[in-house]
PLY file of the C-alpha trace (Angstrom):
ply
format ascii 1.0
element vertex 70
property float x
property float y
property float z
element edge 69
property int vertex1
property int vertex2
end_header
6.97 11.33 19.95
8.69 14.67 20.26
6.96 18.02 20.06
8.59 18.65 16.67
7.28 15.35 15.30
3.79 16.17 16.56
3.90 19.57 14.89
5.15 18.02 11.66
2.33 15.44 11.74
-0.23 18.18 12.33
1.13 20.22 9.42
1.14 17.18 7.16
-2.42 16.23 8.16
-3.57 19.80 7.49
-1.92 19.68 4.06
-3.67 16.39 3.23
-7.03 17.80 4.42
-6.54 20.98 2.40
-5.55 18.99 -0.68
-8.62 16.82 -0.31
-10.83 19.88 0.11
-9.40 21.41 -3.05
-9.96 18.14 -4.90
-13.53 18.05 -3.58
-14.12 21.62 -4.73
-12.74 20.73 -8.14
-14.99 17.68 -8.37
-18.00 19.72 -7.29
-17.25 22.34 -9.91
-16.62 19.75 -12.62
-19.76 17.76 -11.90
-21.98 20.78 -11.34
-25.24 20.60 -9.44
-25.73 17.24 -7.82
-28.74 15.68 -6.20
-29.72 12.68 -4.18
-32.95 10.87 -5.09
-34.42 8.29 -2.72
-37.91 6.87 -2.65
-39.50 9.43 -4.93
-37.98 12.48 -3.23
-34.88 14.38 -4.23
-32.64 16.93 -2.52
-29.89 19.08 -3.95
-26.32 18.69 -2.78
-24.34 21.91 -2.77
-20.60 22.56 -2.78
-20.01 22.44 1.00
-20.71 18.72 1.52
-18.54 17.81 -1.45
-15.64 19.90 -0.13
-16.08 18.38 3.34
-16.08 14.88 1.87
-12.87 15.73 0.00
-11.23 16.86 3.24
-12.27 13.60 4.92
-10.83 11.57 2.03
-7.60 13.59 2.34
-7.38 12.82 6.06
-8.05 9.15 5.32
-5.15 9.18 2.85
-2.95 10.69 5.56
-4.00 7.91 7.96
-3.20 5.23 5.40
0.18 6.83 4.75
0.98 6.85 8.47
-0.29 3.30 8.92
1.99 2.06 6.18
4.94 3.82 7.78
5.76 6.15 4.89
0 1
1 2
2 3
3 4
4 5
5 6
6 7
7 8
8 9
9 10
10 11
11 12
12 13
13 14
14 15
15 16
16 17
17 18
18 19
19 20
20 21
21 22
22 23
23 24
24 25
25 26
26 27
27 28
28 29
29 30
30 31
31 32
32 33
33 34
34 35
35 36
36 37
37 38
38 39
39 40
40 41
41 42
42 43
43 44
44 45
45 46
46 47
47 48
48 49
49 50
50 51
51 52
52 53
53 54
54 55
55 56
56 57
57 58
58 59
59 60
60 61
61 62
62 63
63 64
64 65
65 66
66 67
67 68
68 69
């Protein structure tokens, strides 16, 4: 892989991660305050974990795209 291809892959991965983060922020805003209840206890889930999860989903989509050869 050439240096140009590596740079292009990095830029594309960053774009997928950013898109996923934006989608996660949108979902967090749309759904509002979230919580996780387990065994009689509950904790609040803020915006940061939802945005991070969105970025991870975006990177996963990039990996699938590369795996399929698109």
